[in-house]
C-alpha positions in Angstrom: 0.0 0.0 0.0 2.9 2.4 0.8 4.3 1.7 -2.7 1.1 2.8 -4.3 0.9 5.9 -2.1 4.4 6.9 -3.0 3.6 6.5 -6.7 0.4 8.5 -6.3 2.4 11.3 -4.6 4.8 11.3 -7.5 2.0 11.6 -10.0 0.3 14.5 -8.2 3.6 16.4 -7.9 4.2 16.0 -11.6 0.6 17.0 -12.3 1.0 20.2 -10.5 4.2 21.0 -12.5 2.4 20.2 -15.7 -0.5 22.5 -14.9 2.0 25.4 -14.7 3.7 24.6 -17.9 1.1 22.7 -19.9 1.4 24.7 -23.2 4.3 23.6 -25.4 6.2 26.4 -27.2 7.5 26.6 -30.8 9.4 29.1 -32.8 8.3 27.9 -36.3 7.4 30.6 -38.7 4.7 28.3 -40.1 2.8 28.1 -36.8 1.0 31.3 -37.9 -1.3 29.2 -40.1 -4.4 27.6 -38.8 -4.4 27.2 -35.0 -0.7 26.8 -34.7 1.7 23.9 -35.2 -0.2 20.7 -34.4 1.6 18.6 -31.7 0.0 15.3 -32.5 -1.0 12.7 -29.9 2.3 10.8 -30.0 4.6 9.7 -27.2 8.4 9.2 -27.6 7.9 5.5 -28.3 5.9 6.3 -31.4 7.8 9.5 -32.5 11.0 7.4 -32.6 9.4 5.1 -35.2 8.4 7.9 -37.6 5.2 8.6 -35.7 3.4 5.3 -36.6 0.3 4.7 -34.4 -2.6 3.1 -36.2 -1.4 -0.5 -35.8 0.5 -0.1 -32.5 -1.0 -2.1 -29.7 1.6 -3.3 -27.2 5.1 -3.0 -28.8 7.5 -5.0 -26.7 6.8 -6.2 -23.2 5.7 -2.9 -21.6 2.2 -1.5 -21.5 2.1 1.8 -23.5 -0.6 4.4 -23.9 -1.2 4.9 -27.6 -3.8 7.7 -27.4 -3.5 8.3 -31.2 -5.6 5.1 -31.6 -7.8 4.5 -28.6 -8.6 0.9 -29.8 -5.1 0.0 -28.5 -6.3 0.6 -24.9 -7.8 -2.9 -24.9 -4.2 -4.3 -24.8 -3.3 -2.6 -21.5 -3.0 -5.1 -18.7 -1.3 -3.0 -16.0 -2.0 0.4 -14.6 0.1 2.7 -16.7 1.4 6.2 -16.1 3.4 8.2 -18.6 4.9 11.7 -18.3 7.4 13.5 -20.5 9.0 16.6 -21.8 10.0 17.8 -25.2 12.4 20.4 -26.7 13.0 21.8 -30.1 16.2 23.2 -31.7 15.2 25.2 -34.8 17.3 26.9 -37.4 15.5 29.2 -39.9 17.0 30.5 -43.1 15.6 32.9 -45.6 17.3 34.8 -48.5 20.7 34.2 -47.0 19.8 35.2 -43.4 19.5 32.6 -40.6 18.7 32.4 -36.9 18.3 29.7 -34.3 15.9 29.1 -31.4 15.6 26.6 -28.6 12.3 25.9 -26.8 11.1 23.2 -24.4 8.4 22.2 -22.0 6.6 19.3 -20.4 4.8 17.4 -23.1 2.3 15.0 -21.7 0.7 13.5 -18.6 -1.2 10.3 -19.2 -2.8 7.6 -17.1 -4.5 4.3 -18.0 -6.3 1.7 -15.9 -7.5 -1.8 -16.9 -11.2 -2.3 -16.5 -11.2 -5.9 -17.4 -8.9 -8.4 -19.2 -10.1 -6.9 -22.5 -10.7 -3.2 -21.8 -9.1 -0.2 -20.2 -9.8 3.5 -19.5 -7.3 6.3 -20.2 -7.2 10.0 -19.4 -4.7 12.8 -19.5 -3.5 16.2 -20.6 -1.5 16.9 -23.8 -0.6 19.9 -25.9 -2.8 20.2 -28.9 -1.1 23.0 -30.8 1.6 25.7 -30.4 1.9 29.2 -31.7 5.2 31.1 -31.6 6.8 33.2 -34.3 8.4 36.5 -35.0 9.2 38.0 -38.4 10.3 41.3 -39.9 10.1 42.4 -43.5 11.8 45.6 -44.5 11.0 47.7 -47.6 11.4 51.3 -48.9 8.9 53.8 -50.1 10.8 56.5 -51.8 13.4 57.3 -49.1 11.4 56.0 -46.2 12.2 52.7 -44.6 9.2 50.6 -43.5 9.2 47.5 -41.4 6.3 45.0 -41.3 6.6 43.1 -38.0 4.5 40.0 -37.2 4.4 37.8 -34.1 2.4 35.2 -32.4 2.4 33.4 -29.0 0.3 30.9 -27.1 -1.1 27.4 -27.5 -4.0 25.0 -27.1 -4.1 22.0 -24.7 -6.4 19.0 -24.6 -7.8 17.0 -21.7 -9.2 13.6 -22.8 -11.0 10.6 -21.4 -10.9 7.4 -23.5 -12.0 3.8 -23.4 -11.0 0.8 -25.5 -12.4 -2.7 -25.6 -11.7 -6.0 -27.4 -14.6 -7.6 -29.2 -14.1 -11.3 -29.8 -10.7 -12.6 -30.5 -9.4 -10.3 -33.3 -11.1 -6.9 -33.1 -10.8 -3.9 -30.7 -12.5 -0.5 -30.8 -12.0 2.7 -28.8 -12.7 6.4 -28.5 -11.5 9.5 -26.8 -13.7 12.4 -25.7 -11.5 15.5 -25.3 -11.8 19.2 -24.5 -9.5 21.6 -26.3 -8.8 24.9 -24.6 -6.2 27.8 -24.7 -5.3 31.2 -25.9 -3.6 32.5 -29.0 -2.2 36.0 -29.5 -1.1 37.5 -32.9 0.3 40.9 -33.7 1.0 42.8 -36.9 2.8 46.2 -36.9 3.9 48.8 -39.4 7.0 50.7 -38.1 9.2 53.5 -39.4 12.5 52.5 -37.7 14.5 55.7 -38.6 11.7 58.3 -38.1 11.2 58.9 -34.4 8.5 61.5 -35.0 6.3 59.2 -37.1 3.5 57.2 -35.5 3.8 53.4 -35.9 0.6 51.2 -35.9 0.0 47.8 -34.3 -3.0 45.4 -34.5 -3.2 42.8 -31.8 -5.7 39.9 -31.8 -6.3 37.8 -28.6 -8.2 34.6 -29.2 -9.7 32.4 -26.5 -10.6 29.0 -27.8 -12.5 26.0 -26.3 -14.6 23.1 -27.5 -14.9 19.3 -27.7 -12.9 17.0 -29.8 -13.5 13.3 -30.5 -11.1 10.5 -31.5 -12.1 7.0 -32.5 -10.3 3.9 -33.8 -10.3 0.2 -34.5 -7.7 -2.5 -34.8 -7.9 -6.0 -36.3 -5.1 -8.3 -35.1 -4.3 -11.9 -35.9 -1.4 -14.4 -35.6 0.6 -15.1 -38.7 2.5 -17.8 -36.8 2.8 -18.7 -33.0 5.2 -15.7 -32.5 4.3 -13.4 -35.4 1.4 -11.0 -35.2 -0.2 -8.7 -37.8 -2.3 -5.7 -36.7 -4.3 -3.5 -39.0 -5.5 -0.2 -37.7 -7.6 3.0 -38.4 -8.1 6.1 -36.4 -10.0 9.3 -37.0 -10.6 12.7 -35.3 -13.7 14.9 -35.4 -14.5 18.2 -33.8 -18.1 19.6 -34.1 -16.7 23.2 -33.7 -14.6 25.1 -31.3 -15.9 28.3 -29.6 -13.8 31.3 -30.5 -13.8 34.7 -28.6 -11.5 37.2 -30.3 -10.8 40.7 -29.2 -9.0 43.2 -31.5 -6.9 46.2 -30.4 -5.3 48.7 -32.7 -2.8 51.2 -31.3 -0.5 53.8 -32.6 2.9 54.5 -30.9 6.2 56.3 -31.1 9.6 54.7 -30.7 12.7 56.0 -29.1 16.2 55.7 -30.5 16.7 52.6 -28.4 13.7 51.0 -30.0 11.4 51.3 -27.0 7.7 52.3 -27.2 7.6 55.8 -25.6 4.0 56.8 -26.2 0.9 55.1 -27.4 -2.9 55.4 -27.7 -5.7 53.1 -28.7 -7.4 53.9 -32.0 -9.7 50.9 -32.2 -11.0 48.2 -29.7 -13.4 45.4 -30.4 -14.1 43.3 -27.3 -14.5 39.5 -27.5 -16.5 38.9 -30.7 -17.9 35.4 -30.5 -17.7 32.9 -33.4 -16.5 29.4 -34.1 -13.6 27.4 -35.6 -14.3 24.4 -37.8 -11.6 21.8 -37.6 -11.1 19.2 -40.4 -11.7 15.5 -40.2 -8.5 13.6 -39.8 -7.8 10.0 -40.9 -4.9 7.6 -40.3 -4.6 4.0 -41.5 -1.7 1.6 -41.0 -0.3 -1.8 -40.0 2.3 -3.4 -37.9 4.0 -6.8 -38.0 5.5 -7.9 -34.8 7.6 -10.8 -33.6 6.7 -11.0 -29.9 9.2 -9.2 -27.7 11.8 -9.1 -30.5 11.1 -6.8 -33.4 8.3 -4.8 -35.0 7.8 -3.0 -38.3 5.0 -0.7 -39.4 3.7 2.0 -41.6 0.9 4.6 -41.6 -0.9 6.8 -44.1 -2.4 10.1 -42.9 -5.0 12.4 -44.5 -6.5 15.7 -43.3 -9.4 17.5 -44.9 -8.0 21.0 -44.2 -9.8 22.5 -47.2 -12.8 22.6 -44.8 -11.0 24.6 -42.1 -13.0 27.8 -41.2 -12.6 30.6 -38.7 -15.7 32.8 -38.0 -17.5 31.3 -40.9 -14.7 32.1 -43.3 -12.8 29.4 -45.2 -9.1 30.1 -44.6 -7.8 28.7 -47.9 -5.8 25.8 -46.6 -5.2 22.6 -48.6 -5.8 19.0 -47.7 -2.8 17.3 -46.1 -1.4 13.8 -46.4 1.6 12.0 -45.0 3.4 8.6 -44.7 5.4 7.2 -41.9 7.4 4.0 -41.5 9.2 2.7 -38.5 10.7 -0.2 -36.7 11.6 -1.4 -33.2 14.2 -4.1 -32.3 14.9 -5.6 -28.9 17.9 -8.0 -29.3 17.2 -10.2 -26.3 14.5 -9.1 -23.8 15.5 -11.9 -21.4 19.2 -11.2 -21.3 20.8 -10.9 -17.9 24.4 -10.6 -19.0 24.1 -7.6 -21.3 22.0 -4.5 -20.7 22.5 -3.4 -24.3 20.4 -6.4 -25.4 17.3 -5.4 -23.4 17.2 -1.9 -24.8 14.5 -1.1 -27.4 16.2 0.4 -30.5 13.8 2.4 -32.7 14.2 4.0 -36.2 11.8 5.7 -38.6 11.0 8.2 -41.4 8.1 10.4 -42.1 7.0 12.7 -44.9 4.1 15.2 -44.8 2.6 17.4 -47.4 1.2 20.0 -45.0 -2.0 22.1 -45.3 0.1 25.1 -46.3 0.6 26.3 -49.8 2.4 29.7 -50.1 3.2 31.4 -53.4 2.0 28.3 -55.2 4.6 26.2 -53.3 3.7 23.3 -51.0 5.2 23.4 -47.6 6.5 19.9 -47.0 7.9 18.4 -43.8 10.1 15.4 -43.6 12.2 13.8 -40.9 14.4 10.9 -39.9 13.6 9.6 -36.4 15.3 7.5 -33.9 15.1 6.6 -30.2 15.6 4.1 -27.4 13.7 2.5 -24.6 15.7 2.0 -21.5 14.2 -0.4 -19.0 14.9 0.3 -15.4 15.2 -2.2 -12.5 11.8 -3.5 -11.5 10.5 -3.4 -7.9 11.7 -6.2 -5.6 8.2 -7.8 -5.8 8.3 -7.5 -9.6 4.9 -5.8 -9.6 6.2 -2.4 -10.7 8.1 -1.8 -14.0 9.8 1.3 -15.2 11.1 2.5 -18.6 12.7 5.7 -19.9 11.9 6.4 -23.6 13.9 8.9 -25.7 13.3 10.0 -29.3 14.9 12.5 -31.7 13.5 13.8 -35.0 15.9 15.4 -37.5 13.9 17.2 -40.1 13.3 20.0 -42.6 10.2 22.1 -43.3 9.8 24.4 -46.2 12.1 25.4 -49.1 14.6 28.3 -49.2 13.1 29.7 -52.4 10.5 32.2 -53.5 11.5 34.2 -50.4 10.1 31.4 -48.2 11.6 30.1 -44.9 13.5 26.9 -44.7 13.4 25.4 -41.2 15.8 22.6 -40.1 15.0 21.2 -36.7 15.9 18.6 -34.1 13.1 17.7 -31.8 13.8 15.8 -28.6 11.3 13.9 -26.5 11.8 12.2 -23.2 9.2 10.1 -21.4 9.0 8.1 -18.2 6.7 5.0 -18.2 5.5 3.2 -15.1 3.6 -0.1 -15.2 2.0 -1.2 -11.9 -0.5 -3.8 -10.6 -2.6 -1.2 -8.8 -6.2 -2.0 -8.1 -5.6 -5.8 -8.7 -6.6 -8.6 -6.3 -3.6 -10.7 -5.4 -3.7 -14.5 -4.7 -1.1 -16.1 -2.4 -0.4 -19.8 -2.1 
């Protein structure tokens, strides 16, 4: 009982920290489109394998929470807790100029509890999207220098409650009911950097967003041989609409020689106009082939109907997205006692996405090579509690350095801690 109490204390301490830093940050210039850069419902275990998720049930010997396909919850046999953090190193280049940024935060807090031998509940808090960009375009009108300055900050989070159940011997289904919430702030300014007597103008929009989001999935699994298993999976996402309250403030201001605002006044204010955001339907289909506790390979195909994306009843002119992902996991010898290197999970993958952005008739594509490891830690003396540390890295590129567009090269790191425990179980003693 004391062990369970200690683990609960750990969870509540981490939960408190997560509530203070729940929104993940980004510095991508492309986060200004839509509701920001989508984070995806992926843990390090999946990110390291290119982001495959549709056919993942229980890769390896540990119970994992694959909230990207809630049908997988039916494979959870132990109470599972997963918490993690993520960071991003980003290098942006445009027309010969370049700059770098580093951001990071806590990334997820998830919990799953078996309900029966063929079903489980899961709930948790994850980042949904992130907004964070700054840009400056300089031009001249006659002899006057003009700067167009744009910026954005904020993010959306998602709390979810899900359930997955196995039906018969080969099929499982599941769903997540989630609530998406958060704030986004964008600014656009026109400045005269060398004329300290000219008034500059700034438009600032503050958006408060909230609404329900639903995920659903199914998995079909069968044995190809006594130790070889095939899993086919599908998952989808649907949001009726998100409530949007947006206030707009326009100000004019003077700047000092040091670049500080020295005087300002409001020329326009519109308080909290109410409308909605229509998110697109999202679809993922894929498969995995797994040799029990030894190796796994899989692939996913993703499709998003972003042409349907609307804000305040206005179609925002985005394009449909699609992507592919492939990945593998190898555990050399899960039962090895003489070599720790043989019990580590080694993961590798690749992903390619044609995003929902098309700028100057150029598709903004995103591709990355991924890798990672799963490091098992020593189990409890009673062998009722198991721990694993999961690490992933994504080395990728987004956008081309042409047509005055921004090319972004990034390295994303994710670190997660997984705990499996036999809480809430009845024990039998001989």
